[in-house]
C-alpha positions as CSV (number, residue, x, y, z in Angstrom):
1,M,115.6,172.1,-94.2
2,T,116.0,173.7,-97.8
3,D,116.0,177.2,-98.4
4,D,112.4,177.0,-100.2
5,A,111.1,176.1,-97.1
6,M,113.1,178.6,-94.7
7,A,111.9,181.1,-97.1
8,H,108.5,180.3,-96.3
9,L,108.8,180.4,-92.1
10,T,108.2,183.9,-90.3
11,P,111.6,185.5,-89.5
12,A,111.0,183.9,-85.6
13,Q,110.8,180.6,-86.7
14,R,113.6,181.0,-89.2
15,E,115.3,181.9,-85.7
16,L,114.3,179.2,-84.2
17,V,115.4,176.4,-86.5
18,Q,118.6,178.3,-87.3
19,L,118.9,178.2,-83.3
20,W,117.9,174.2,-83.3
21,L,120.2,172.9,-86.4
22,E,123.3,175.1,-84.1
23,S,122.3,172.4,-81.1
24,S,122.1,169.6,-83.3
25,A,125.0,169.7,-84.8
26,Q,127.4,170.4,-81.4
27,D,129.3,167.2,-81.1
28,D,127.9,164.7,-78.9
29,P,130.3,162.3,-77.2
30,A,130.5,159.9,-78.9
31,P,129.0,156.2,-77.6
32,P,130.9,153.5,-75.7
33,P,131.7,150.6,-77.9
34,Y,129.1,147.6,-77.9
35,A,130.1,145.2,-75.0
36,A,127.4,141.9,-75.2
37,P,125.2,141.3,-72.0
38,A,126.7,138.1,-70.1
39,T,124.9,137.7,-67.0
40,P,121.4,136.3,-66.6
41,H,120.1,139.6,-65.2
42,E,122.2,141.9,-67.7
43,R,120.8,139.6,-70.8
44,L,116.9,139.6,-69.4
45,L,117.8,143.4,-68.7
46,A,118.5,144.0,-72.5
47,E,116.4,142.3,-73.9
48,I,113.9,144.2,-71.9
49,W,115.0,147.5,-73.2
50,Q,115.5,146.7,-76.5
51,E,112.1,145.7,-76.7
52,V,110.5,148.9,-74.6
53,L,113.2,151.7,-76.3
54,E,112.5,149.7,-79.9
55,Q,116.8,149.4,-80.6
56,E,118.8,146.7,-81.1
57,P,121.1,145.9,-80.1
58,I,121.9,147.5,-77.0
59,G,125.2,147.1,-74.6
60,V,125.5,146.9,-71.3
61,D,127.3,150.3,-71.3
62,D,124.1,152.2,-73.1
63,D,123.3,155.2,-71.6
64,Y,119.5,154.6,-70.7
65,F,118.9,158.1,-71.6
66,R,121.2,158.7,-74.1
67,L,119.0,155.9,-76.1
68,G,115.7,157.9,-75.5
69,G,114.3,156.9,-72.4
70,D,112.9,158.8,-70.0
71,S,110.1,158.2,-66.8
72,I,107.5,157.3,-68.7
73,T,109.3,154.3,-70.7
74,A,111.1,153.4,-67.3
75,I,107.9,152.4,-65.7
76,V,107.5,150.2,-68.7
77,V,110.4,148.5,-68.1
78,I,110.7,148.7,-64.5
79,A,107.1,146.7,-64.9
80,K,108.5,143.9,-67.2
81,A,111.7,143.5,-64.8
82,Q,109.8,143.2,-62.2
83,A,107.0,140.6,-63.3
84,A,110.2,138.8,-64.7
85,G,111.7,138.5,-61.0
86,L,114.4,141.6,-60.9
87,D,113.8,143.9,-57.9
88,L,114.6,146.7,-60.4
89,T,113.4,150.5,-58.6
90,T,112.8,153.9,-60.4
91,Q,115.8,155.2,-58.8
92,D,118.2,152.2,-59.8
93,L,117.1,152.7,-63.7
94,L,117.4,156.6,-63.5
95,G,120.8,156.7,-61.2
96,L,122.6,154.3,-62.4
97,R,121.6,154.3,-66.2
98,T,123.4,151.2,-68.0
99,I,122.2,147.8,-67.6
100,R,125.9,146.8,-66.7
101,K,125.3,148.7,-63.3
102,I,122.0,147.9,-63.1
103,A,122.6,144.5,-62.9
104,E,125.4,144.5,-60.5
105,A,122.9,146.5,-58.1
106,V,119.6,144.3,-58.6
107,T,118.5,141.3,-57.0
108,A,115.9,139.1,-57.5
109,F,112.5,139.5,-55.7
110,A,112.9,137.3,-51.8
111,A,110.0,137.9,-51.3
112,P,106.3,139.3,-52.9
113,A,106.2,142.7,-52.0
114,T,103.6,143.5,-49.3
115,F,100.4,145.6,-49.8
116,T,97.6,146.9,-47.8
117,E,94.3,147.7,-48.1
118,D,93.2,149.1,-45.0
119,G,92.2,152.7,-45.7
120,R,95.5,154.5,-44.9
121,L,95.9,157.7,-47.0
122,T,98.6,157.9,-49.8
123,P,101.3,160.8,-48.8
124,M,99.3,163.2,-51.6
125,Q,96.4,162.4,-49.5
126,Q,97.5,163.2,-46.4
127,G,99.1,166.2,-47.7
128,M,95.8,167.7,-49.3
129,L,93.6,166.7,-46.7
130,F,96.2,169.2,-44.1
131,D,95.7,172.0,-46.3
132,I,92.1,171.8,-46.3
133,L,91.7,171.6,-42.5
134,S,94.0,174.5,-42.2
135,E,91.7,176.6,-44.2
136,P,88.6,175.3,-44.9
137,D,87.3,178.7,-46.3
138,R,89.7,177.5,-49.7
139,A,88.4,175.1,-52.2
140,P,91.4,174.0,-54.0
141,Y,91.9,170.5,-55.4
142,V,88.7,170.5,-57.4
143,V,89.3,169.1,-61.2
144,Q,87.0,170.2,-63.7
145,V,87.6,168.2,-67.2
146,S,85.3,169.7,-70.2
147,A,85.7,168.5,-74.0
148,R,83.1,168.8,-76.5
149,L,81.4,166.0,-77.8
150,D,80.4,165.2,-81.8
151,G,79.0,162.2,-83.2
152,D,76.8,159.6,-81.7
153,I,75.2,161.3,-78.5
154,D,72.8,159.2,-76.1
155,A,72.8,161.6,-72.8
156,E,71.3,158.2,-71.1
157,E,74.2,156.3,-72.7
158,L,76.9,158.2,-72.0
159,T,75.7,158.0,-67.7
160,A,75.1,154.7,-67.5
161,A,78.6,154.4,-69.5
162,L,80.5,156.1,-66.9
163,S,78.5,154.7,-63.9
164,A,80.3,151.1,-65.2
165,V,83.2,152.8,-65.2
166,V,82.8,153.8,-61.3
167,G,81.4,150.5,-61.2
168,G,84.6,149.3,-62.1
169,H,86.9,151.2,-60.3
170,R,87.0,151.2,-56.5
171,A,89.3,154.5,-56.4
172,L,86.5,156.7,-57.7
173,R,83.8,155.2,-55.1
174,M,86.0,156.6,-51.9
175,S,84.9,158.5,-49.6
176,I,86.9,160.3,-46.4
177,R,85.9,159.8,-42.3
178,S,88.0,160.5,-39.4
179,G,88.6,158.4,-36.7
180,E,90.6,158.0,-33.7
181,A,93.3,157.7,-35.7
182,G,93.0,160.8,-38.1
183,P,91.3,160.7,-41.5
184,H,91.4,157.6,-43.4
185,A,89.6,156.5,-46.9
186,V,86.3,154.2,-47.2
187,F,85.7,152.2,-50.2
188,H,82.1,151.4,-51.2
189,D,80.5,149.1,-52.7
190,A,78.4,151.1,-55.1
191,V,77.4,154.5,-55.4
192,R,75.1,156.6,-57.8
193,V,76.9,159.1,-59.8
194,P,75.2,162.4,-60.1
195,V,74.7,164.1,-63.2
196,E,72.8,167.0,-64.7
197,T,71.6,167.5,-68.1
198,L,71.1,171.1,-69.4
199,D,69.2,170.7,-73.0
200,L,70.9,174.7,-74.4
201,R,69.7,173.4,-78.2
202,A,66.9,175.7,-78.6
203,L,69.3,178.7,-78.0
204,P,71.7,180.7,-80.7
205,P,74.8,179.8,-80.8
206,A,76.3,183.1,-78.9
207,E,74.0,182.2,-76.1
208,Q,75.1,178.8,-75.7
209,R,78.8,179.7,-75.0
210,A,77.6,182.2,-72.8
211,Q,75.8,179.6,-70.6
212,V,78.2,177.2,-71.0
213,E,81.0,179.4,-69.5
214,D,78.6,180.2,-66.8
215,Y,77.5,176.9,-66.2
216,L,81.5,175.8,-65.8
217,A,82.3,178.5,-63.8
218,R,79.1,178.1,-61.2
219,D,80.6,174.2,-61.1
220,R,84.1,175.2,-60.2
221,E,82.9,177.2,-57.2
222,R,80.9,173.5,-56.3
223,G,83.0,171.8,-53.6
224,F,82.4,168.4,-52.7
225,D,81.7,166.4,-49.4
226,L,84.6,164.2,-48.6
227,G,82.3,162.0,-46.3
228,T,79.7,161.5,-49.0
229,P,80.6,159.4,-52.2
230,P,81.0,159.8,-55.3
231,L,83.2,162.6,-55.2
232,L,82.6,163.9,-58.8
233,R,79.7,164.3,-60.8
234,L,78.8,164.6,-64.6
235,G,77.6,167.1,-66.8
236,L,75.9,166.9,-70.0
237,L,75.2,170.4,-71.8
238,L,73.3,169.8,-75.0
239,L,74.3,171.5,-77.8
240,G,72.9,170.1,-81.2
241,Q,71.7,167.0,-83.1
242,G,74.7,165.1,-82.3
243,S,77.0,167.5,-80.3
244,C,77.3,168.2,-76.3
245,R,79.6,169.9,-73.6
246,L,80.4,166.8,-71.2
247,V,82.3,168.5,-68.4
248,L,83.5,166.0,-65.9
249,T,84.3,166.9,-61.7
250,H,86.3,165.5,-59.3
251,H,88.0,165.9,-56.5
252,H,91.8,165.3,-56.7
253,L,91.9,163.6,-53.7
254,L,90.4,160.4,-56.2
255,L,92.9,161.0,-59.3
256,D,96.3,162.3,-60.3
257,G,96.5,163.6,-64.0
258,W,97.5,160.1,-65.2
259,S,94.5,158.1,-63.4
260,Q,92.6,160.7,-65.1
261,Q,93.5,159.5,-68.3
262,I,92.7,156.1,-67.7
263,V,89.1,157.0,-66.8
264,L,88.4,158.9,-70.2
265,R,90.2,156.4,-71.6
266,D,87.7,153.4,-70.2
267,F,84.4,155.8,-70.5
268,L,85.1,156.3,-74.1
269,S,85.6,152.8,-74.7
270,V,82.7,151.7,-72.9
271,Y,80.4,154.4,-74.4
272,D,81.8,151.8,-77.6
273,G,80.5,149.0,-76.1
274,A,83.7,147.4,-76.1
275,A,83.7,144.9,-72.5
276,F,85.3,146.3,-69.2
277,T,87.6,144.6,-67.4
278,P,88.4,146.9,-64.2
279,A,92.0,146.9,-63.3
280,A,93.4,145.8,-59.9
281,P,92.2,147.8,-57.0
282,A,94.8,150.5,-56.5
283,K,97.2,149.6,-53.4
284,V,99.4,151.9,-51.2
285,V,102.4,150.6,-50.4
286,H,103.2,150.9,-46.5
287,T,106.8,151.8,-46.2
288,Q,108.8,153.1,-43.1
289,A,108.9,157.4,-43.3
290,D,112.5,158.2,-44.5
291,S,113.5,161.1,-42.1
292,R,116.2,161.2,-41.6
293,Y,116.8,161.7,-46.1
294,W,115.0,164.7,-45.2
295,R,116.7,165.9,-42.3
296,E,119.7,165.5,-44.3
297,R,118.5,167.2,-47.4
298,L,116.8,170.1,-45.6
299,A,120.0,171.0,-43.3
300,G,120.3,174.3,-43.1
301,F,117.8,175.6,-45.0
302,T,115.3,178.4,-44.1
303,P,112.0,178.5,-46.4
304,G,111.4,181.9,-48.2
305,R,108.5,183.4,-50.0
306,T,108.4,184.0,-53.9
307,V,105.8,185.9,-54.5
308,P,104.4,188.9,-52.0
309,G,101.9,187.6,-49.4
310,R,98.6,188.3,-50.7
311,T,95.4,189.9,-48.8
312,G,92.1,188.3,-49.3
313,P,90.9,185.9,-51.8
314,A,93.4,184.7,-54.5
315,T,92.0,185.0,-58.2
316,Y,93.9,182.7,-60.4
317,T,95.2,183.7,-64.4
318,T,96.3,181.1,-66.8
319,V,98.4,182.0,-69.6
320,V,99.4,179.8,-71.9
321,Q,102.1,179.1,-74.7
322,T,102.9,176.5,-77.2
323,L,106.6,175.8,-77.9
324,P,107.4,175.4,-81.5
325,E,108.5,171.9,-82.6
326,E,112.1,172.7,-83.4
327,L,112.3,174.3,-79.9
328,A,110.9,171.3,-78.2
329,R,113.3,169.3,-80.5
330,G,116.2,171.3,-79.3
331,L,116.1,170.4,-75.7
332,T,115.2,166.5,-75.9
333,A,118.2,166.8,-77.7
334,L,120.3,168.7,-75.4
335,A,119.0,166.9,-72.7
336,R,120.1,163.4,-74.1
337,R,123.4,165.6,-75.0
338,C,124.1,166.2,-71.1
339,G,122.3,162.4,-70.0
340,V,119.8,164.6,-68.4
341,T,116.0,164.2,-68.8
342,V,113.9,167.4,-70.0
343,P,112.6,168.3,-66.8
344,A,116.0,168.8,-65.4
345,L,116.6,171.5,-68.1
346,L,112.9,172.6,-66.4
347,Y,113.8,172.5,-62.8
348,G,117.0,174.1,-63.7
349,G,115.3,177.1,-65.7
350,W,112.7,177.6,-62.5
351,A,115.4,177.5,-60.1
352,L,117.2,180.5,-61.6
353,M,113.5,182.1,-61.7
354,V,112.5,181.5,-58.0
355,A,116.6,182.6,-56.9
356,E,115.7,186.4,-58.5
357,L,112.2,186.3,-57.7
358,A,113.2,186.0,-53.8
359,G,116.7,187.3,-53.7
360,R,118.1,184.0,-52.7
361,R,121.1,181.3,-53.4
362,D,118.9,178.9,-51.8
363,V,116.0,177.6,-53.0
364,A,113.0,175.1,-53.1
365,F,110.3,174.7,-54.9
366,G,107.5,171.8,-54.9
367,V,107.9,169.1,-57.8
368,T,105.7,166.3,-59.2
369,V,106.6,162.5,-58.6
370,S,104.5,159.8,-60.4
371,G,104.8,157.4,-57.2
372,R,104.2,154.8,-59.7
373,S,107.0,151.7,-60.3
374,S,105.2,149.3,-62.4
375,E,101.3,150.2,-61.8
376,T,100.9,151.8,-65.7
377,D,97.2,150.9,-65.9
378,A,95.9,151.3,-62.1
379,V,93.6,153.9,-60.8
380,G,94.1,156.2,-58.0
381,M,96.1,159.0,-56.5
382,F,99.7,157.7,-57.2
383,I,101.5,161.5,-57.3
384,N,103.0,163.3,-54.3
385,T,104.3,166.7,-54.4
386,L,108.1,167.2,-53.0
387,P,110.9,170.4,-52.0
388,L,113.2,170.2,-54.7
389,R,115.6,172.5,-53.0
390,I,118.8,173.9,-55.3
391,Q,121.9,176.3,-54.7
392,V,122.3,178.6,-57.7
393,D,126.1,179.9,-58.2
394,R,126.1,181.9,-61.0
395,R,129.5,181.4,-61.6
396,E,129.1,177.5,-61.5
397,P,129.4,176.0,-65.2
398,L,126.2,175.3,-66.0
399,L,126.4,171.6,-67.8
400,P,127.5,170.4,-64.2
401,W,125.1,172.4,-62.1
402,L,122.1,170.7,-64.2
403,S,123.8,167.5,-63.9
404,R,123.4,167.7,-60.1
405,V,119.6,168.6,-60.8
406,H,119.1,166.1,-62.5
407,G,120.9,164.2,-59.5
408,Q,119.0,165.5,-56.8
409,H,115.8,164.6,-58.4
410,T,116.3,161.3,-59.1
411,D,117.2,161.0,-55.1
412,L,113.8,162.2,-54.6
413,L,112.6,159.2,-55.9
414,A,114.2,157.0,-53.1
415,A,111.9,159.2,-50.5
416,Q,108.7,159.9,-52.1
417,H,106.6,158.4,-49.4
418,M,106.2,161.0,-46.7
419,S,103.7,163.5,-47.0
420,L,104.3,167.3,-47.2
421,P,103.2,167.6,-43.4
422,E,105.8,165.1,-42.7
423,I,108.8,166.4,-44.4
424,A,108.1,169.9,-42.8
425,R,108.6,168.4,-39.6
426,C,112.0,167.8,-40.8
427,L,113.2,171.5,-41.2
428,P,115.8,172.7,-39.2
429,V,112.7,174.8,-37.6
430,P,109.8,172.5,-37.7
431,G,106.6,174.4,-39.5
432,P,103.6,174.1,-41.1
433,A,104.1,172.3,-44.9
434,R,103.1,175.3,-46.7
435,D,105.7,176.8,-45.7
436,L,108.2,174.7,-47.2
437,F,107.5,176.1,-50.8
438,D,104.8,178.7,-52.2
439,T,105.3,177.4,-56.2
440,I,105.5,174.2,-57.7
441,V,105.9,172.8,-61.2
442,V,104.1,170.4,-62.7
443,V,105.8,168.0,-65.6
444,E,102.6,166.0,-67.2
445,N,105.0,163.4,-68.8
446,F,102.1,160.4,-68.8
447,P,100.7,158.4,-71.7
448,Q,97.4,160.8,-73.2
449,P,95.5,158.9,-75.3
450,V,92.0,161.3,-74.7
451,R,93.4,164.4,-75.8
452,E,92.4,167.4,-78.5
453,G,91.5,165.7,-81.6
454,H,90.8,162.2,-80.3
455,A,87.8,160.1,-82.1
456,S,86.7,157.0,-80.7
457,Q,83.7,155.5,-82.7
458,R,81.1,156.7,-82.2
459,L,82.6,160.3,-80.8
460,R,84.8,163.0,-81.4
461,I,86.8,164.9,-79.1
462,S,87.6,168.4,-79.3
463,E,87.9,171.8,-77.1
464,V,89.4,169.8,-74.3
465,T,90.2,172.1,-71.5
466,T,90.9,171.2,-67.6
467,H,90.9,173.4,-65.0
468,I,92.3,173.4,-61.3
469,V,94.1,175.5,-58.2
470,E,96.0,173.5,-56.1
471,G,96.2,176.9,-53.9
472,Y,99.8,178.1,-54.6
473,P,100.4,181.5,-55.8
474,L,102.4,180.1,-58.8
475,V,102.2,177.1,-61.0
476,L,104.6,175.8,-64.0
477,E,102.4,173.3,-65.8
478,V,104.6,171.3,-68.4
479,N,102.5,168.9,-70.9
480,T,105.3,167.5,-73.0
481,A,103.3,165.6,-75.6
482,S,103.5,167.1,-78.8
483,P,102.5,169.9,-79.6
484,V,104.9,171.2,-75.7
485,R,102.6,173.2,-73.8
486,L,103.4,175.7,-70.9
487,A,100.8,176.7,-68.7
488,L,101.4,179.6,-65.9
489,R,99.1,179.7,-63.2
490,V,99.3,183.0,-61.3
491,D,97.5,184.6,-58.5
492,T,96.5,188.5,-58.7
493,A,100.2,189.5,-56.8
494,A,102.3,187.2,-59.0
495,N,104.0,188.0,-62.0
496,E,102.4,187.4,-65.5
497,E,105.5,188.1,-67.1
498,V,107.6,185.2,-65.4
499,L,106.2,183.1,-68.6
500,A,107.7,184.5,-71.1
501,R,111.1,184.9,-69.0
502,F,110.8,181.7,-68.8
503,V,111.2,180.5,-72.6
504,R,113.7,182.8,-73.2
505,Y,115.8,180.9,-70.9
506,L,114.9,177.5,-73.5
507,R,116.0,179.3,-76.2
508,R,119.0,180.4,-74.8
509,L,119.8,176.7,-73.8
510,C,119.3,175.5,-77.3
511,A,121.1,178.5,-78.6
512,G,123.8,176.4,-77.9
513,V,126.1,175.6,-74.6
514,D,129.2,173.8,-73.7
515,E,131.6,173.3,-70.9
516,R,132.2,177.1,-70.8
517,T,128.8,178.4,-70.2
518,T,128.0,179.2,-66.7
519,V,125.1,179.4,-65.0
520,G,125.1,183.3,-65.1
521,E,125.4,183.8,-68.5
522,V,121.9,181.8,-69.1
523,A,120.5,183.5,-66.3
524,E,121.3,186.7,-68.0
525,A,119.5,186.1,-71.1
526,M,116.0,185.3,-69.1
527,G,115.9,188.9,-68.4
528,R,116.7,189.8,-71.9
529,G,114.3,190.4,-75.1
530,V,110.7,189.3,-75.8
531,T,109.9,186.0,-77.1
532,S,108.4,185.1,-80.2
533,V,106.6,182.3,-79.0
534,P,102.6,182.9,-79.4
535,R,101.4,183.3,-76.1
536,Q,96.9,183.0,-75.1
537,R,95.7,184.0,-72.0
538,V,93.0,182.0,-70.9
539,G,91.5,184.2,-68.7
540,P,90.9,184.6,-65.1
541,S,90.0,181.1,-63.4
């Protein structure tokens, strides 16, 4: 960056640029010498990596993460490898990391994978239902997506477009029934989407805004009868000629964030008049629960509370921070240099925060896994939330500790098909699922084609908001799309300053770390100074 450009930055921005430049200037380990693929499996994997990562040539000893790979490109790599006949899994790719090691470990498919469509619930759906049935007075897992639409607005065509999408995706026509074997999913041939249209065009702007906020608040309070499909509804608030507020509300049992984006993409595409070809129905892979892994992983662990217990209903507040591009780039550079993912850096920081809040060295918090191997365009509830257990020793060198955090997260992928109630039974003293952890980290690093500023042929999208209450008192949500956005959802018993302190941890990482840096040095930085990153309070929710 030139001196003239630096002169136009604020002192805080100049500080962040300098931190990033210093971090980028540190010597990266030299890449291995190029080694050409020699076996059929190596050549096939090299072709796939070169296509997906848009680099060539790629040698058999090149590291997947240093080449810029992440969990999103991993799903595409796995889909192409499986289509070509290789039995490649997410754990293989993220754990072995080089073509040579992967090619030695994987085999061709001996037989097609076995799927069933008998209405069994996914692990995440099982865990959600356990929560709902355990505390029926609470109403978590209602998701509300709202956006302003400008352009060619036709309420009837918008309704017809969503109805077409619901008719095409079987997962959107699901309800829950109880039987002798417990709750199970029922998929209906046809459903009618509830639509509420509110005409606010005659009102002045200030009164329009008040009416919109009142509608959104009331809509969030309305739950769903899980036995009556569909578990979604549409609101259209007409604001003027060529503008409206769209409100899509659904139960989280139907969709994860990735699937939600697919539904919104298809909805806009159908509204534009494009032909709609539904994806194959979401399929649940039924595998034997890996209780052995969880018994070993949770051996000797005693759950503890991160935040004080609350009395009465929770009142949630969301605090948002947007990271400057220089800081986000610095984190990406550090992750590649260390051979870990950016989420591993985030999980390390959250472990330090939880350790301090709980006064413990052995902590666990929930992390989301995508649950997808190659289903890039399928719709449903694929994700799962699993306990990530981390030991915090402030005397330990930071970089090996972060590498271990990365490895522990990768190991979860081999045992991600168990529900939280099943995992809780693997504790030394079995207990309810809510005893495993009371805080979660959600890293949203899935494709997001429909977001702020998106434009289709007929519509422009702005003022996008998403509301969800997971039921945990402390939730960190990280959206890795540019610009990187952090959102902290806290109830009245949690400390809102947690987010500012977490950003100090990220800044300390980008200030430069080496083999001499300890976990304690970085932890100490979380308690110093004030963050200069702009913060926006979204308000009670």
